[in-house]
C-alpha positions in Angstrom: -2.6 -39.1 -64.9 0.8 -37.2 -65.2 -1.3 -34.3 -66.8 -3.6 -34.1 -64.0 -1.0 -34.5 -61.6 0.9 -31.1 -62.9 -2.5 -29.3 -62.9 -2.8 -30.2 -59.2 0.6 -29.0 -58.6 -0.7 -25.3 -59.4 -4.2 -25.6 -58.2 -3.3 -27.1 -54.5 -0.9 -23.8 -53.5 -3.8 -21.5 -55.1 -6.5 -23.2 -53.2 -4.5 -23.3 -50.2 -3.8 -19.7 -50.3 -7.3 -18.6 -50.8 -8.4 -20.8 -47.5 -5.9 -19.1 -45.6 -6.9 -16.0 -47.0 -10.4 -16.7 -46.2 -9.5 -17.3 -42.5 -7.6 -14.0 -42.0 -10.3 -12.1 -43.7 -12.8 -13.4 -41.4 -10.6 -13.1 -38.4 -10.1 -9.5 -39.5 -13.7 -8.7 -40.3 -14.7 -10.4 -37.0 -16.5 -13.1 -38.7 -14.0 -16.1 -38.6 -15.9 -19.0 -40.6 -12.9 -21.1 -40.7 -12.1 -23.3 -37.7 -8.6 -24.5 -37.7 -9.7 -28.3 -37.0 -12.3 -28.0 -39.6 -10.0 -26.5 -42.2 -7.3 -29.3 -41.6 -10.0 -32.0 -41.8 -11.2 -30.5 -45.1 -8.1 -29.8 -46.9 -6.8 -33.4 -45.7 -10.3 -34.7 -47.4 -9.2 -33.0 -50.6 -5.7 -34.2 -50.4 -7.4 -38.0 -50.1 -9.5 -37.4 -53.0 -6.9 -36.0 -55.6 -4.4 -38.7 -54.7 -7.2 -41.0 -55.4 -8.0 -39.6 -58.9 -4.3 -39.1 -60.1 -3.8 -42.8 -59.1 -6.7 -43.5 -61.1 -8.5 -45.7 -58.2 -12.0 -46.0 -59.6 -14.1 -48.2 -62.2 -15.8 -46.2 -64.8 -18.8 -48.6 -66.1 -19.2 -46.5 -69.2 -16.5 -43.9 -70.6 -17.5 -40.9 -72.4 -14.9 -41.9 -75.3 -17.1 -45.1 -76.0 -20.2 -43.2 -75.7 -18.7 -40.7 -78.3 -17.7 -43.7 -80.7 -21.0 -45.3 -80.6 -23.9 -42.6 -80.5 -22.5 -39.9 -82.1 -24.5 -38.4 -85.1 -21.7 -35.9 -86.1 -18.0 -35.6 -86.0 -17.4 -31.6 -85.5 -13.9 -29.7 -84.9 -13.1 -28.4 -81.6 -13.9 -24.9 -82.0 -14.7 -22.2 -79.0 -18.5 -23.0 -79.5 -17.7 -26.9 -79.0 -16.0 -26.0 -75.7 -19.1 -23.7 -74.7 -21.2 -26.6 -75.4 -19.3 -29.3 -73.5 -19.4 -27.0 -70.6 -22.9 -26.7 -70.5 -23.3 -30.4 -71.2 -21.0 -31.3 -68.2 -23.2 -29.0 -66.0 -26.2 -30.4 -67.0 -24.7 -33.9 -66.2 -23.6 -32.5 -62.7 -27.0 -31.3 -61.7 -28.4 -35.0 -62.2 -26.0 -37.0 -60.4 -25.8 -34.2 -57.7 -29.3 -34.6 -57.3 -29.3 -38.2 -57.4 -26.7 -38.3 -54.8 -29.0 -36.4 -52.4 -32.3 -38.5 -53.4 -31.1 -41.8 -53.2 -29.4 -44.2 -50.2 -26.8 -45.9 -52.3 -25.6 -42.4 -54.3 -25.4 -40.6 -50.5 -22.3 -42.4 -49.5 -20.4 -40.7 -52.5 -21.5 -37.4 -51.4 -22.0 -37.3 -47.6 -18.1 -36.2 -47.3 -18.8 -32.5 -49.2 -21.9 -31.8 -46.7 -19.8 -33.5 -43.3 -18.6 -30.1 -42.3 -20.9 -28.0 -40.2 -19.3 -24.9 -41.3 -19.4 -23.3 -44.6 -16.1 -22.0 -46.0 -13.9 -22.5 -48.8 -12.1 -25.2 -47.3 -15.3 -27.5 -47.1 -15.5 -27.0 -51.0 -12.3 -29.4 -51.2 -14.3 -32.4 -49.2 -14.5 -34.6 -52.0 -15.2 -38.1 -52.1 -12.6 -41.3 -52.0 -15.9 -43.6 -51.8 -17.0 -43.1 -55.5 -15.3 -46.0 -56.9 -18.1 -47.0 -59.8 -18.5 -43.9 -61.7 -21.5 -43.5 -63.9 -21.1 -40.0 -64.8 -20.7 -40.4 -68.3 -24.3 -41.6 -68.8 -25.5 -38.0 -68.3 -23.2 -36.9 -71.2 -25.0 -38.7 -73.8 -26.6 -35.4 -75.2 -22.9 -34.2 -75.7 -21.8 -37.6 -77.3 -24.8 -37.4 -79.9 -23.9 -34.0 -80.7 -20.3 -35.2 -81.5 -18.5 -33.4 -78.7 -14.9 -34.8 -79.1 -13.7 -36.5 -75.9 -10.4 -34.0 -75.7 -12.7 -31.5 -75.5 -14.6 -33.1 -72.4 -11.2 -33.7 -70.7 -10.4 -30.2 -70.8 -13.5 -28.7 -69.9 -14.0 -31.2 -67.0 -11.4 -29.7 -64.5 -12.3 -26.2 -65.4 -15.7 -27.1 -64.7 -14.7 -28.6 -61.3 -12.5 -25.9 -60.1 -15.0 -23.4 -61.3 -17.2 -24.7 -58.1 -14.6 -23.9 -55.6 -15.4 -19.7 -55.1 -18.9 -20.0 -54.1 -18.5 -21.8 -50.7 -18.2 -18.8 -48.6 -20.3 -16.7 -46.1 -18.4 -13.5 -46.8 -20.2 -12.8 -49.9 -23.7 -11.4 -50.3 -26.5 -11.6 -53.1 -24.9 -10.6 -56.4 -28.0 -8.8 -58.1 -28.6 -10.0 -61.8 -26.2 -13.0 -61.3 -28.3 -14.7 -59.0 -30.7 -15.7 -62.0 -28.0 -17.2 -64.0 -25.0 -18.9 -61.9 -24.7 -20.8 -58.6 -23.8 -18.0 -56.4 -22.7 -18.2 -52.5 -26.1 -17.5 -51.6 -27.7 -20.2 -53.6 -25.2 -22.8 -52.3 -25.5 -21.6 -48.8 -29.2 -22.9 -49.1 -27.7 -26.2 -50.7 -25.3 -26.8 -47.5 -27.9 -26.2 -45.2 -29.9 -28.4 -43.0 -33.2 -26.1 -42.3 -36.2 -27.9 -43.0 -36.9 -24.8 -45.7 -33.6 -25.5 -47.4 -32.8 -29.0 -47.4 -32.4 -30.8 -51.0 -32.5 -27.6 -52.8 -30.3 -26.0 -55.6 -28.4 -28.9 -56.9 -26.7 -26.6 -59.6 -23.2 -26.6 -59.9 -22.4 -23.5 -62.1 -25.9 -22.6 -63.7 -28.7 -22.0 -61.4 -31.7 -22.5 -64.4 -31.5 -25.9 -64.0 -33.0 -25.8 -60.6 -35.4 -23.2 -61.6 -36.5 -25.6 -64.7 -36.6 -28.8 -62.8 -38.4 -27.4 -59.3 -35.4 -27.6 -56.8 -34.7 -23.8 -56.5 -35.0 -22.1 -53.2 -33.8 -18.6 -52.4 -32.0 -17.6 -49.6 -34.1 -15.7 -47.0 -32.5 -13.2 -44.4 -34.9 -14.5 -41.7 -34.1 -18.0 -42.3 -30.4 -18.2 -41.3 -28.7 -21.4 -42.7 -27.6 -24.1 -40.4 -24.9 -26.5 -42.1 -24.0 -29.9 -41.6 -25.9 -33.3 -42.3 -29.0 -34.2 -40.1 -26.7 -37.3 -38.8 -23.8 -35.5 -37.7 -20.5 -37.2 -38.4 -18.9 -36.4 -35.1 -15.5 -36.6 -36.4 -12.7 -35.1 -38.2 -11.4 -38.2 -39.9 -12.3 -37.7 -43.6 -11.7 -41.5 -44.5 -14.2 -42.4 -41.8 -16.8 -40.1 -43.0 -16.7 -41.3 -46.6 -17.7 -44.9 -45.5 -19.9 -44.1 -42.7 -23.4 -44.2 -44.7 -22.2 -47.2 -46.6 -21.6 -49.0 -43.3 -24.9 -48.0 -41.9 -27.0 -49.0 -45.2 -24.8 -52.3 -44.5 -25.7 -53.2 -41.1 -29.3 -52.2 -41.9 -29.8 -54.3 -44.7 -28.1 -57.2 -42.3 -30.5 -56.7 -39.5 -33.6 -56.4 -41.6 -36.0 -59.4 -41.0 -37.4 -59.0 -44.6 -35.7 -59.9 -47.6 -37.2 -57.3 -49.5 -36.1 -54.4 -47.1 -32.6 -56.1 -47.5 -32.6 -55.3 -51.2 -34.7 -52.2 -51.2 -32.7 -50.2 -48.7 -30.4 -49.3 -51.2 -32.7 -47.9 -53.7 -35.3 -45.6 -51.5 -35.0 -42.3 -50.9 -32.2 -40.9 -49.0 -32.7 -41.6 -45.1 -35.1 -44.8 -45.4 -34.3 -47.4 -43.1 -36.5 -50.8 -42.3 -39.3 -50.0 -39.8 -38.0 -53.0 -37.6 -34.5 -51.6 -37.7 -35.0 -48.0 -37.2 -36.9 -49.0 -34.2 -34.5 -51.6 -32.5 -31.3 -49.6 -33.6 -32.2 -45.7 -33.7 -29.4 -43.3 -34.8 -28.9 -39.9 -33.5 -30.4 -37.4 -35.6 -30.9 -33.7 -35.6 -34.6 -32.8 -34.7 -34.2 -29.1 -34.1 -31.2 -27.4 -36.3 -31.1 -24.3 -34.1 -30.4 -26.1 -31.0 -27.6 -29.0 -31.3 -23.7 -28.7 -30.2 -21.5 -28.8 -33.3 -18.6 -31.1 -33.0 -15.5 -30.2 -31.6 -12.8 -32.3 -29.8 -11.5 -29.5 -27.6 -8.0 -29.8 -28.9 -5.0 -27.4 -27.0 -3.0 -24.8 -29.0 -0.1 -27.3 -28.8 -2.3 -29.9 -30.5 -3.7 -27.7 -33.3 -0.4 -26.4 -34.1 1.2 -29.8 -34.7 -2.3 -30.8 -36.8 -1.6 -28.2 -38.9 2.3 -28.9 -39.1 1.1 -32.7 -40.2 -1.1 -31.0 -43.0 1.8 -28.8 -44.0 4.4 -31.9 -44.5 1.6 -33.8 -46.2 1.0 -31.2 -48.8 4.8 -31.2 -49.5 5.1 -34.8 -49.7 2.2 -35.1 -51.9 3.5 -32.6 -54.4 6.6 -34.3 -54.5 4.2 -37.2 -55.5 2.5 -35.5 -58.1 5.5 -33.8 -59.6 7.3 -37.2 -60.1 4.9 -39.5 -61.2 6.7 -40.8 -63.8 9.9 -41.2 -62.3 8.3 -43.1 -59.3 6.4 -45.4 -61.9 4.2 -48.0 -61.1 4.1 -50.2 -58.1 5.4 -47.1 -56.6 2.8 -44.3 -56.8 0.5 -46.7 -55.1 2.4 -47.6 -52.3 3.1 -43.8 -52.0 -0.6 -43.4 -52.2 -1.1 -45.8 -48.9 1.5 -43.8 -47.0 -0.8 -40.7 -47.9 -3.8 -42.5 -46.8 -2.5 -43.5 -43.6 -1.1 -40.4 -42.7 -4.3 -38.5 -43.1 -6.1 -41.1 -40.9 -3.5 -41.3 -38.5 -3.6 -37.6 -37.7 -7.0 -36.8 -37.9 -7.6 -39.8 -35.6 -5.3 -38.0 -33.1 -7.6 -34.5 -33.8 -10.2 -36.5 -32.6 -8.4 -37.5 -29.5 -9.0 -41.2 -29.9 -6.6 -42.7 -27.5 -5.4 -45.3 -29.8 -4.2 -42.8 -32.5 -0.8 -43.5 -31.7 -1.4 -47.1 -33.3 -2.0 -45.7 -36.3 0.8 -43.6 -36.4 3.2 -46.3 -35.3 1.7 -48.4 -38.6 2.4 -45.3 -40.9 5.8 -44.8 -39.4 6.6 -48.7 -39.6 5.0 -48.4 -43.4 7.5 -46.0 -44.3 10.3 -47.1 -42.6 10.1 -50.5 -44.5 10.6 -48.7 -47.9 13.5 -46.4 -46.7 15.4 -49.4 -45.0 14.8 -51.8 -48.2 15.6 -48.8 -50.8 17.7 -46.4 -48.8 15.5 -43.7 -49.9 12.0 -42.4 -50.0 10.9 -43.0 -53.5 14.3 -41.1 -54.7 13.2 -38.0 -52.5 16.7 -38.1 -51.5 17.9 -37.9 -55.3 15.8 -34.8 -56.0 16.8 -33.0 -52.8 19.9 -34.5 -50.9 19.8 -34.8 -47.3 15.9 -34.6 -47.2 16.0 -38.5 -46.3 17.0 -37.8 -43.1 14.7 -34.5 -42.6 11.9 -37.4 -43.6 13.3 -40.2 -41.1 13.3 -37.2 -38.3 9.9 -36.3 -39.3 8.6 -39.9 -38.5 10.3 -40.2 -35.3 8.7 -36.9 -33.7 5.5 -37.7 -35.4 5.2 -41.1 -33.6 6.6 -39.3 -30.2 4.1 -36.6 -30.3 1.1 -38.8 -31.1 2.1 -41.2 -28.3 2.7 -38.0 -26.0 -0.7 -36.4 -26.9 -2.5 -39.7 -27.0 -1.4 -40.5 -23.1 -1.7 -36.8 -21.8 -4.1 -36.7 -19.1 -4.7 -33.1 -19.1 -8.0 -30.7 -19.5 -8.0 -29.6 -23.2 -8.6 -26.2 -23.7 -11.1 -25.2 -26.2 -8.8 -23.9 -28.8 -11.2 -22.9 -31.9 
């Protein structure tokens, strides 16, 4: 937990700088692929994901350590070759978990957030799940366990493998010659994120593209077919917490409404998009029929609302950095209370970004939640000890945040298109 938190203290600023670089690069080149609202939503999703992971808010059904202990045929030293084997094993496992997430209803809920952006940029790479509470990933690492790859090697390689999937989420890099035959490139991954019928559910590879070629899921990007991004059932929100559970909520409602008991059970394990016939007829859901003619989601924020939303993101990044750098000092259960504040903050300002007229209620709940800890302890998880005077800044932020949320929630003006 603490080690991962310290890694994120380095990784988060690096990712943020790269996202901003892509934004400014696109503006300079006349091809801006990073709308501000989309960027804030994506980065907010990343914050919720790493918070969940650092706090360990998941259940591992089968751990790699258990597999290694029960099934390893060999005991091998952690040489450079073992790290290479581990990297390939993780990528093999990643291919299959990724593919399953796209092919079955029950697993799509863990992945919809990653595809929810109707743009394709570095920021959308950070749209990662908080709904994957039960993890089965280790099952696909059985080959590594059989070969005797030590658990500590997997622990080192796994974050590197994850971070290495960031760079290819961009439209500013074209085809890459011979590398297209070996690794996943931006061209390959643009296909994967596209909802064009020709591209749908292709290129599941995470680092190496040959898995797709071997298992029949490869599709080359075609110049005459420009990729259109998003999901075929548009999420229509900037709120990453809502997005994480909307597919699950649809499945629950469909299972409840279905007349046949067999449909109530099998809906979870049927191919993605399958719905009971009686439910689909009585309760249709909005779906994109023509990918070349639909309106992207845009809540039409004013420049002031955009600026304030970005300020909220910056404040949260600073506060989450303090959490990750002081996990041991804050301790349990403090880190979980702090995590609750993080989730409330994201929910509140993303509701305001959606122009939900009740967004101010969530902001008020967040402030009351925070004030409880400030009043009862005289500090915000020892932040004032770390930086004298910071408690006054934090309280001021809470007051301003509530005030502006109420102002924007009730302000009756025509909002200009801001992005």
